[in-house]
Every structure is written in structure tokens, then in C-alpha cells.
PDB file as gemmi writes it, atoms N, CA and C in Angstrom:
CRYST1    1.000    1.000    1.000  90.00  90.00  90.00 P 1                      
ATOM      1  N   MET A   1     -80.972-118.004 214.058  1.00  0.00           N  
ATOM      2  CA  MET A   1     -80.560-117.011 215.320  1.00  0.00           C  
ATOM      3  C   MET A   1     -82.198-116.062 214.784  1.00  0.00           C  
ATOM      4  N   THR A   2     -82.664-115.778 215.441  1.00  0.00           N  
ATOM      5  CA  THR A   2     -83.687-114.381 216.100  1.00  0.00           C  
ATOM      6  C   THR A   2     -83.015-113.352 215.933  1.00  0.00           C  
ATOM      7  N   LYS A   3     -83.806-112.496 214.422  1.00  0.00           N  
ATOM      8  CA  LYS A   3     -83.675-111.438 214.466  1.00  0.00           C  
ATOM      9  C   LYS A   3     -84.453-110.783 215.305  1.00  0.00           C  
ATOM     10  N   ARG A   4     -84.553-109.093 215.268  1.00  0.00           N  
ATOM     11  CA  ARG A   4     -85.633-108.130 215.613  1.00  0.00           C  
ATOM     12  C   ARG A   4     -85.684-107.004 214.493  1.00  0.00           C  
ATOM     13  N   LYS A   5     -87.079-107.090 214.129  1.00  0.00           N  
ATOM     14  CA  LYS A   5     -87.097-106.464 212.743  1.00  0.00           C  
ATOM     15  C   LYS A   5     -87.687-105.218 213.467  1.00  0.00           C  
ATOM     16  N   VAL A   6     -86.886-104.378 212.772  1.00  0.00           N  
ATOM     17  CA  VAL A   6     -86.057-103.298 212.611  1.00  0.00           C  
ATOM     18  C   VAL A   6     -87.250-102.411 211.201  1.00  0.00           C  
ATOM     19  N   GLU A   7     -88.367-101.656 211.430  1.00  0.00           N  
ATOM     20  CA  GLU A   7     -88.815-101.045 209.846  1.00  0.00           C  
ATOM     21  C   GLU A   7     -89.011 -99.610 210.178  1.00  0.00           C  
ATOM     22  N   ILE A   8     -88.150 -99.115 209.210  1.00  0.00           N  
ATOM     23  CA  ILE A   8     -88.276 -97.993 208.903  1.00  0.00           C  
ATOM     24  C   ILE A   8     -89.709 -97.028 207.916  1.00  0.00           C  
ATOM     25  N   PHE A   9     -89.877 -96.313 208.377  1.00  0.00           N  
ATOM     26  CA  PHE A   9     -91.068 -95.615 207.710  1.00  0.00           C  
ATOM     27  C   PHE A   9     -90.686 -94.470 206.996  1.00  0.00           C  
ATOM     28  N   SER A  10     -90.572 -93.899 205.664  1.00  0.00           N  
ATOM     29  CA  SER A  10     -89.587 -92.742 205.026  1.00  0.00           C  
ATOM     30  C   SER A  10     -90.807 -92.526 203.725  1.00  0.00           C  
ATOM     31  N   ALA A  11     -90.537 -90.948 204.088  1.00  0.00           N  
ATOM     32  CA  ALA A  11     -90.717 -90.377 202.445  1.00  0.00           C  
ATOM     33  C   ALA A  11     -89.630 -90.101 202.131  1.00  0.00           C  
ATOM     34  N   GLY A  12     -88.420 -90.429 202.221  1.00  0.00           N  
ATOM     35  CA  GLY A  12     -86.783 -90.108 201.651  1.00  0.00           C  
ATOM     36  C   GLY A  12     -86.519 -88.320 201.997  1.00  0.00           C  
ATOM     37  N   CYS A  13     -87.491 -87.860 202.609  1.00  0.00           N  
ATOM     38  CA  CYS A  13     -86.982 -86.402 202.947  1.00  0.00           C  
ATOM     39  C   CYS A  13     -85.625 -86.543 203.430  1.00  0.00           C  
ATOM     40  N   PRO A  14     -85.244 -85.322 203.883  1.00  0.00           N  
ATOM     41  CA  PRO A  14     -83.602 -85.442 204.780  1.00  0.00           C  
ATOM     42  C   PRO A  14     -83.781 -85.934 206.152  1.00  0.00           C  
ATOM     43  N   ILE A  15     -84.612 -85.473 207.031  1.00  0.00           N  
ATOM     44  CA  ILE A  15     -85.743 -85.682 208.262  1.00  0.00           C  
ATOM     45  C   ILE A  15     -85.000 -87.392 208.221  1.00  0.00           C  
ATOM     46  N   CYS A  16     -85.688 -88.151 207.291  1.00  0.00           N  
ATOM     47  CA  CYS A  16     -86.215 -89.497 207.249  1.00  0.00           C  
ATOM     48  C   CYS A  16     -84.852 -90.214 206.627  1.00  0.00           C  
ATOM     49  N   GLU A  17     -83.988 -89.542 206.190  1.00  0.00           N  
ATOM     50  CA  GLU A  17     -82.261 -90.168 205.879  1.00  0.00           C  
ATOM     51  C   GLU A  17     -81.519 -90.037 207.345  1.00  0.00           C  
ATOM     52  N   ASN A  18     -81.796 -89.067 208.110  1.00  0.00           N  
ATOM     53  CA  ASN A  18     -81.135 -88.907 209.338  1.00  0.00           C  
ATOM     54  C   ASN A  18     -81.798 -89.986 209.992  1.00  0.00           C  
ATOM     55  N   THR A  19     -83.017 -90.117 210.353  1.00  0.00           N  
ATOM     56  CA  THR A  19     -83.090 -91.180 210.958  1.00  0.00           C  
ATOM     57  C   THR A  19     -82.856 -92.925 210.108  1.00  0.00           C  
ATOM     58  N   ILE A  20     -82.716 -92.954 209.053  1.00  0.00           N  
ATOM     59  CA  ILE A  20     -82.301 -94.302 208.337  1.00  0.00           C  
ATOM     60  C   ILE A  20     -80.760 -94.213 209.128  1.00  0.00           C  
ATOM     61  N   GLU A  21     -79.990 -93.325 208.814  1.00  0.00           N  
ATOM     62  CA  GLU A  21     -78.658 -92.824 209.146  1.00  0.00           C  
ATOM     63  C   GLU A  21     -78.599 -93.279 210.743  1.00  0.00           C  
ATOM     64  N   LEU A  22     -79.425 -92.687 211.378  1.00  0.00           N  
ATOM     65  CA  LEU A  22     -79.225 -93.197 213.184  1.00  0.00           C  
ATOM     66  C   LEU A  22     -79.873 -94.830 213.478  1.00  0.00           C  
ATOM     67  N   VAL A  23     -80.793 -95.239 212.729  1.00  0.00           N  
ATOM     68  CA  VAL A  23     -81.067 -96.780 213.303  1.00  0.00           C  
ATOM     69  C   VAL A  23     -80.082 -97.598 212.929  1.00  0.00           C  
ATOM     70  N   ASN A  24     -79.265 -97.449 211.295  1.00  0.00           N  
ATOM     71  CA  ASN A  24     -77.995 -98.040 211.135  1.00  0.00           C  
ATOM     72  C   ASN A  24     -76.906 -98.289 211.611  1.00  0.00           C  
ATOM     73  N   SER A  25     -76.584 -96.822 212.314  1.00  0.00           N  
ATOM     74  CA  SER A  25     -75.500 -96.396 213.344  1.00  0.00           C  
ATOM     75  C   SER A  25     -75.840 -97.664 214.732  1.00  0.00           C  
ATOM     76  N   LEU A  26     -77.066 -97.510 215.016  1.00  0.00           N  
ATOM     77  CA  LEU A  26     -77.485 -98.232 216.447  1.00  0.00           C  
ATOM     78  C   LEU A  26     -77.670 -99.905 216.298  1.00  0.00           C  
ATOM     79  N   ALA A  27     -77.585-100.442 215.455  1.00  0.00           N  
ATOM     80  CA  ALA A  27     -78.158-101.279 214.885  1.00  0.00           C  
ATOM     81  C   ALA A  27     -76.829-102.501 215.358  1.00  0.00           C  
ATOM     82  N   CYS A  28     -77.637-103.801 215.588  1.00  0.00           N  
ATOM     83  CA  CYS A  28     -76.567-104.506 215.888  1.00  0.00           C  
ATOM     84  C   CYS A  28     -76.799-105.885 215.100  1.00  0.00           C  
ATOM     85  N   PRO A  29     -75.699-106.962 214.949  1.00  0.00           N  
ATOM     86  CA  PRO A  29     -75.881-108.184 214.263  1.00  0.00           C  
ATOM     87  C   PRO A  29     -77.354-108.786 214.182  1.00  0.00           C  
ATOM     88  N   SER A  30     -78.207-108.440 215.435  1.00  0.00           N  
ATOM     89  CA  SER A  30     -79.782-109.254 215.636  1.00  0.00           C  
ATOM     90  C   SER A  30     -80.314-108.399 215.441  1.00  0.00           C  
ATOM     91  N   CYS A  31     -80.004-107.133 215.016  1.00  0.00           N  
ATOM     92  CA  CYS A  31     -81.122-106.359 213.608  1.00  0.00           C  
ATOM     93  C   CYS A  31     -81.694-106.487 212.240  1.00  0.00           C  
ATOM     94  N   GLU A  32     -82.742-106.765 212.111  1.00  0.00           N  
ATOM     95  CA  GLU A  32     -82.981-106.722 210.388  1.00  0.00           C  
ATOM     96  C   GLU A  32     -83.900-105.713 210.076  1.00  0.00           C  
ATOM     97  N   ILE A  33     -82.984-104.828 209.558  1.00  0.00           N  
ATOM     98  CA  ILE A  33     -83.490-103.396 209.163  1.00  0.00           C  
ATOM     99  C   ILE A  33     -84.153-103.506 207.901  1.00  0.00           C  
ATOM    100  N   VAL A  34     -85.409-102.814 207.892  1.00  0.00           N  
ATOM    101  CA  VAL A  34     -85.763-102.879 206.316  1.00  0.00           C  
ATOM    102  C   VAL A  34     -86.747-101.592 206.402  1.00  0.00           C  
ATOM    103  N   ILE A  35     -86.570-100.875 205.361  1.00  0.00           N  
ATOM    104  CA  ILE A  35     -87.017 -99.315 204.979  1.00  0.00           C  
ATOM    105  C   ILE A  35     -88.199 -99.395 204.368  1.00  0.00           C  
ATOM    106  N   HIS A  36     -89.488 -98.966 204.744  1.00  0.00           N  
ATOM    107  CA  HIS A  36     -90.780 -99.042 204.064  1.00  0.00           C  
ATOM    108  C   HIS A  36     -90.733 -97.266 202.906  1.00  0.00           C  
ATOM    109  N   ASP A  37     -91.112 -97.441 201.772  1.00  0.00           N  
ATOM    110  CA  ASP A  37     -91.581 -96.294 201.349  1.00  0.00           C  
ATOM    111  C   ASP A  37     -92.965 -95.682 201.359  1.00  0.00           C  
ATOM    112  N   MET A  38     -92.942 -94.427 201.572  1.00  0.00           N  
ATOM    113  CA  MET A  38     -94.568 -94.298 202.540  1.00  0.00           C  
ATOM    114  C   MET A  38     -94.916 -93.426 201.331  1.00  0.00           C  
ATOM    115  N   HIS A  39     -94.531 -93.966 199.881  1.00  0.00           N  
ATOM    116  CA  HIS A  39     -95.406 -93.229 198.454  1.00  0.00           C  
ATOM    117  C   HIS A  39     -96.079 -94.772 198.138  1.00  0.00           C  
ATOM    118  N   ASP A  40     -95.713 -95.698 198.351  1.00  0.00           N  
ATOM    119  CA  ASP A  40     -96.263 -96.980 198.283  1.00  0.00           C  
ATOM    120  C   ASP A  40     -97.565 -97.014 199.127  1.00  0.00           C  
ATOM    121  N   GLU A  41     -99.039 -97.234 198.444  1.00  0.00           N  
ATOM    122  CA  GLU A  41    -100.019 -97.316 199.514  1.00  0.00           C  
ATOM    123  C   GLU A  41    -100.348 -98.778 200.222  1.00  0.00           C  
ATOM    124  N   SER A  42     -99.441 -99.577 199.992  1.00  0.00           N  
ATOM    125  CA  SER A  42     -99.715-100.647 200.378  1.00  0.00           C  
ATOM    126  C   SER A  42     -98.968-100.469 201.327  1.00  0.00           C  
ATOM    127  N   VAL A  43     -97.975 -99.992 201.977  1.00  0.00           N  
ATOM    128  CA  VAL A  43     -96.720 -98.974 202.973  1.00  0.00           C  
ATOM    129  C   VAL A  43     -97.865 -98.404 204.054  1.00  0.00           C  
ATOM    130  N   GLN A  44     -98.448 -97.421 203.341  1.00  0.00           N  
ATOM    131  CA  GLN A  44     -99.378 -96.426 204.165  1.00  0.00           C  
ATOM    132  C   GLN A  44    -100.409 -97.293 204.858  1.00  0.00           C  
ATOM    133  N   GLN A  45    -100.787 -98.188 204.325  1.00  0.00           N  
ATOM    134  CA  GLN A  45    -102.158 -99.174 204.910  1.00  0.00           C  
ATOM    135  C   GLN A  45    -101.403 -99.855 206.180  1.00  0.00           C  
ATOM    136  N   GLN A  46    -100.142-100.426 206.191  1.00  0.00           N  
ATOM    137  CA  GLN A  46     -99.491-101.019 206.781  1.00  0.00           C  
ATOM    138  C   GLN A  46     -98.735-100.050 207.961  1.00  0.00           C  
ATOM    139  N   ALA A  47     -98.538 -98.906 207.892  1.00  0.00           N  
ATOM    140  CA  ALA A  47     -98.358 -97.990 208.880  1.00  0.00           C  
ATOM    141  C   ALA A  47     -99.342 -97.285 209.716  1.00  0.00           C  
ATOM    142  N   LYS A  48    -100.957 -97.118 208.658  1.00  0.00           N  
ATOM    143  CA  LYS A  48    -101.802 -96.719 209.183  1.00  0.00           C  
ATOM    144  C   LYS A  48    -101.765 -97.618 210.625  1.00  0.00           C  
ATOM    145  N   LYS A  49    -101.765 -99.164 210.030  1.00  0.00           N  
ATOM    146  CA  LYS A  49    -102.126-100.255 211.399  1.00  0.00           C  
ATOM    147  C   LYS A  49    -101.662-100.066 212.840  1.00  0.00           C  
ATOM    148  N   LEU A  50    -100.226 -99.182 212.142  1.00  0.00           N  
ATOM    149  CA  LEU A  50     -99.334 -99.567 213.252  1.00  0.00           C  
ATOM    150  C   LEU A  50     -99.462 -98.319 214.504  1.00  0.00           C  
ATOM    151  N   GLY A  51    -100.382 -97.008 213.780  1.00  0.00           N  
ATOM    152  CA  GLY A  51    -100.469 -96.446 214.180  1.00  0.00           C  
ATOM    153  C   GLY A  51     -99.594 -95.013 214.511  1.00  0.00           C  
ATOM    154  N   VAL A  52     -98.902 -95.562 212.943  1.00  0.00           N  
ATOM    155  CA  VAL A  52     -97.755 -93.828 212.279  1.00  0.00           C  
ATOM    156  C   VAL A  52     -98.830 -92.677 212.059  1.00  0.00           C  
ATOM    157  N   ASN A  53     -98.287 -91.712 212.622  1.00  0.00           N  
ATOM    158  CA  ASN A  53     -99.054 -90.403 212.762  1.00  0.00           C  
ATOM    159  C   ASN A  53     -98.246 -89.484 211.829  1.00  0.00           C  
ATOM    160  N   SER A  54     -96.831 -89.230 211.879  1.00  0.00           N  
ATOM    161  CA  SER A  54     -96.185 -88.625 211.156  1.00  0.00           C  
ATOM    162  C   SER A  54     -94.498 -89.299 210.819  1.00  0.00           C  
ATOM    163  N   ILE A  55     -93.883 -88.901 209.841  1.00  0.00           N  
ATOM    164  CA  ILE A  55     -92.932 -90.058 209.436  1.00  0.00           C  
ATOM    165  C   ILE A  55     -91.480 -88.703 209.575  1.00  0.00           C  
ATOM    166  N   PRO A  56     -90.507 -89.134 209.700  1.00  0.00           N  
ATOM    167  CA  PRO A  56     -90.244 -90.864 209.737  1.00  0.00           C  
ATOM    168  C   PRO A  56     -90.945 -91.446 211.103  1.00  0.00           C  
ATOM    169  N   ALA A  57     -90.710 -92.789 211.077  1.00  0.00           N  
ATOM    170  CA  ALA A  57     -91.494 -93.297 212.017  1.00  0.00           C  
ATOM    171  C   ALA A  57     -90.539 -94.978 211.965  1.00  0.00           C  
ATOM    172  N   VAL A  58     -90.300 -95.555 213.112  1.00  0.00           N  
ATOM    173  CA  VAL A  58     -89.647 -96.709 213.572  1.00  0.00           C  
ATOM    174  C   VAL A  58     -90.485 -97.662 214.280  1.00  0.00           C  
ATOM    175  N   ALA A  59     -91.103 -98.693 213.635  1.00  0.00           N  
ATOM    176  CA  ALA A  59     -91.274-100.236 214.382  1.00  0.00           C  
ATOM    177  C   ALA A  59     -90.421-101.352 214.711  1.00  0.00           C  
ATOM    178  N   ILE A  60     -90.687-101.659 215.993  1.00  0.00           N  
ATOM    179  CA  ILE A  60     -89.522-102.431 216.203  1.00  0.00           C  
ATOM    180  C   ILE A  60     -90.634-103.386 216.950  1.00  0.00           C  
ATOM    181  N   ASN A  61     -90.146-104.929 216.038  1.00  0.00           N  
ATOM    182  CA  ASN A  61     -91.022-105.920 216.075  1.00  0.00           C  
ATOM    183  C   ASN A  61     -92.339-105.980 216.108  1.00  0.00           C  
ATOM    184  N   GLY A  62     -92.797-105.248 215.018  1.00  0.00           N  
ATOM    185  CA  GLY A  62     -94.105-104.829 214.820  1.00  0.00           C  
ATOM    186  C   GLY A  62     -95.117-103.661 216.072  1.00  0.00           C  
ATOM    187  N   LYS A  63     -94.251-103.426 216.244  1.00  0.00           N  
ATOM    188  CA  LYS A  63     -94.972-102.365 217.283  1.00  0.00           C  
ATOM    189  C   LYS A  63     -94.103-101.041 217.306  1.00  0.00           C  
ATOM    190  N   LEU A  64     -95.197 -99.853 217.119  1.00  0.00           N  
ATOM    191  CA  LEU A  64     -94.263 -98.600 216.632  1.00  0.00           C  
ATOM    192  C   LEU A  64     -93.426 -98.091 218.210  1.00  0.00           C  
ATOM    193  N   ALA A  65     -92.367 -97.919 217.575  1.00  0.00           N  
ATOM    194  CA  ALA A  65     -91.556 -97.143 219.277  1.00  0.00           C  
ATOM    195  C   ALA A  65     -91.940 -96.093 219.714  1.00  0.00           C  
ATOM    196  N   THR A  66     -91.418 -95.758 221.115  1.00  0.00           N  
ATOM    197  CA  THR A  66     -92.212 -95.051 221.936  1.00  0.00           C  
ATOM    198  C   THR A  66     -91.748 -94.038 221.714  1.00  0.00           C  
ATOM    199  N   CYS A  67     -91.120 -93.413 220.707  1.00  0.00           N  
ATOM    200  CA  CYS A  67     -90.124 -92.242 220.576  1.00  0.00           C  
ATOM    201  C   CYS A  67     -91.190 -91.620 219.187  1.00  0.00           C  
ATOM    202  N   CYS A  68     -91.834 -92.687 218.498  1.00  0.00           N  
ATOM    203  CA  CYS A  68     -92.704 -92.315 217.442  1.00  0.00           C  
ATOM    204  C   CYS A  68     -94.382 -92.053 217.442  1.00  0.00           C  
ATOM    205  N   GLN A  69     -94.696 -92.106 219.009  1.00  0.00           N  
ATOM    206  CA  GLN A  69     -96.009 -92.560 219.201  1.00  0.00           C  
ATOM    207  C   GLN A  69     -96.448 -91.101 219.760  1.00  0.00           C  
ATOM    208  N   GLY A  70     -98.231 -90.998 219.200  1.00  0.00           N  
ATOM    209  CA  GLY A  70     -98.455 -89.663 219.487  1.00  0.00           C  
ATOM    210  C   GLY A  70     -97.964 -88.206 218.988  1.00  0.00           C  
ATOM    211  N   ARG A  71     -97.273 -88.813 217.961  1.00  0.00           N  
ATOM    212  CA  ARG A  71     -97.029 -87.394 217.300  1.00  0.00           C  
ATOM    213  C   ARG A  71     -98.222 -86.837 216.019  1.00  0.00           C  
ATOM    214  N   GLY A  72     -97.707 -86.203 215.106  1.00  0.00           N  
ATOM    215  CA  GLY A  72     -98.862 -86.053 213.992  1.00  0.00           C  
ATOM    216  C   GLY A  72     -99.495 -84.896 214.218  1.00  0.00           C  
ATOM    217  N   VAL A  73    -100.204 -84.264 213.446  1.00  0.00           N  
ATOM    218  CA  VAL A  73    -100.888 -83.155 213.544  1.00  0.00           C  
ATOM    219  C   VAL A  73    -102.610 -83.338 213.828  1.00  0.00           C  
ATOM    220  N   SER A  74    -102.850 -82.620 214.793  1.00  0.00           N  
ATOM    221  CA  SER A  74    -104.057 -82.683 215.248  1.00  0.00           C  
ATOM    222  C   SER A  74    -104.650 -81.526 215.729  1.00  0.00           C  
ATOM    223  N   ALA A  75    -106.297 -81.795 215.299  1.00  0.00           N  
ATOM    224  CA  ALA A  75    -106.938 -80.563 215.145  1.00  0.00           C  
ATOM    225  C   ALA A  75    -107.011 -79.693 216.723  1.00  0.00           C  
ATOM    226  N   GLU A  76    -107.026 -80.184 217.717  1.00  0.00           N  
ATOM    227  CA  GLU A  76    -106.602 -79.943 218.889  1.00  0.00           C  
ATOM    228  C   GLU A  76    -105.327 -79.080 219.341  1.00  0.00           C  
ATOM    229  N   ALA A  77    -104.132 -79.804 218.806  1.00  0.00           N  
ATOM    230  CA  ALA A  77    -103.166 -78.446 218.829  1.00  0.00           C  
ATOM    231  C   ALA A  77    -102.995 -77.753 217.841  1.00  0.00           C  
ATOM    232  N   LEU A  78    -103.644 -77.706 216.613  1.00  0.00           N  
ATOM    233  CA  LEU A  78    -103.728 -75.804 216.004  1.00  0.00           C  
ATOM    234  C   LEU A  78    -104.730 -74.721 216.621  1.00  0.00           C  
ATOM    235  N   LYS A  79    -105.544 -75.808 217.408  1.00  0.00           N  
ATOM    236  CA  LYS A  79    -106.628 -74.619 218.163  1.00  0.00           C  
ATOM    237  C   LYS A  79    -106.151 -74.382 218.845  1.00  0.00           C  
ATOM    238  N   ALA A  80    -104.948 -74.944 219.740  1.00  0.00           N  
ATOM    239  CA  ALA A  80    -104.321 -74.309 220.831  1.00  0.00           C  
ATOM    240  C   ALA A  80    -103.237 -73.503 220.272  1.00  0.00           C  
ATOM    241  N   GLY A  81    -103.007 -73.435 219.578  1.00  0.00           N  
ATOM    242  CA  GLY A  81    -101.708 -72.381 218.816  1.00  0.00           C  
ATOM    243  C   GLY A  81    -102.606 -71.585 217.900  1.00  0.00           C  
ATOM    244  N   GLY A  82    -103.988 -71.322 218.046  1.00  0.00           N  
ATOM    245  CA  GLY A  82    -104.940 -69.752 217.750  1.00  0.00           C  
ATOM    246  C   GLY A  82    -105.097 -69.812 216.259  1.00  0.00           C  
ATOM    247  N   ILE A  83    -105.196 -71.142 215.776  1.00  0.00           N  
ATOM    248  CA  ILE A  83    -105.915 -71.653 214.262  1.00  0.00           C  
ATOM    249  C   ILE A  83    -107.391 -71.370 214.225  1.00  0.00           C  
ATOM    250  N   GLY A  84    -108.070 -71.066 213.451  1.00  0.00           N  
ATOM    251  CA  GLY A  84    -109.382 -70.805 213.673  1.00  0.00           C  
ATOM    252  C   GLY A  84    -109.822 -69.373 214.271  1.00  0.00           C  
ATOM    253  N   THR A  85    -109.164 -69.236 215.554  1.00  0.00           N  
ATOM    254  CA  THR A  85    -109.780 -67.795 216.263  1.00  0.00           C  
ATOM    255  C   THR A  85    -109.263 -66.530 215.367  1.00  0.00           C  
ATOM    256  N   PRO A  86    -110.117 -65.621 215.259  1.00  0.00           N  
ATOM    257  CA  PRO A  86    -109.889 -64.161 214.871  1.00  0.00           C  
ATOM    258  C   PRO A  86    -108.643 -63.236 215.598  1.00  0.00           C  
ATOM    259  N   LEU A  87    -108.164 -62.785 215.578  1.00  0.00           N  
ATOM    260  CA  LEU A  87    -107.136 -61.479 215.667  1.00  0.00           C  
ATOM    261  C   LEU A  87    -108.181 -61.000 216.073  1.00  0.00           C  
TER     262      LEU A  87                                                      
END                                                                             
């Protein structure tokens, strides 16, 4: 039987733990869940290749889930919030 590989990138924080619980509650017998510790340098490199910009993040069959794309801190968003502009 072919399995769907579900990878969770986590740093062990409460929000990460909630994501792990959510994925586990939604998973079916076809899902193989792997939890990666972002404190591991090799995991960080793997996450970077997938385009992970913030955690927690989930990849399904080697592709970042749409819910996890495009997030993270960006200079543009910080500037739009006023950072760098004197009051």
C-alpha cells in the first residue's frame, strides 16, 4: 500500500504541538506522519529547500501545504507596519 508522507516541521512550541495534534486527528491509515525538529541543522536545510518561512509548517508528499506557503517575516510587511519610519 502506498502511503501519503506528511511532514511536520516543529520547534516544540505550544503552537507547533497544536499543529501536530491537528494533523494526527485528521490523518487516515494512508498517512505516514513524520515530525521534524527544527533545532536539527539538517532539518533546517530540508525546510529551506521546501520553502518553509515559518513554523509550524506541514509538507505533504514533499510539497509545502498551501496553508503554510508565503508566511514568515518580510522586510516589506515590517516597513508597511511602520518599522523604520520615524514618528
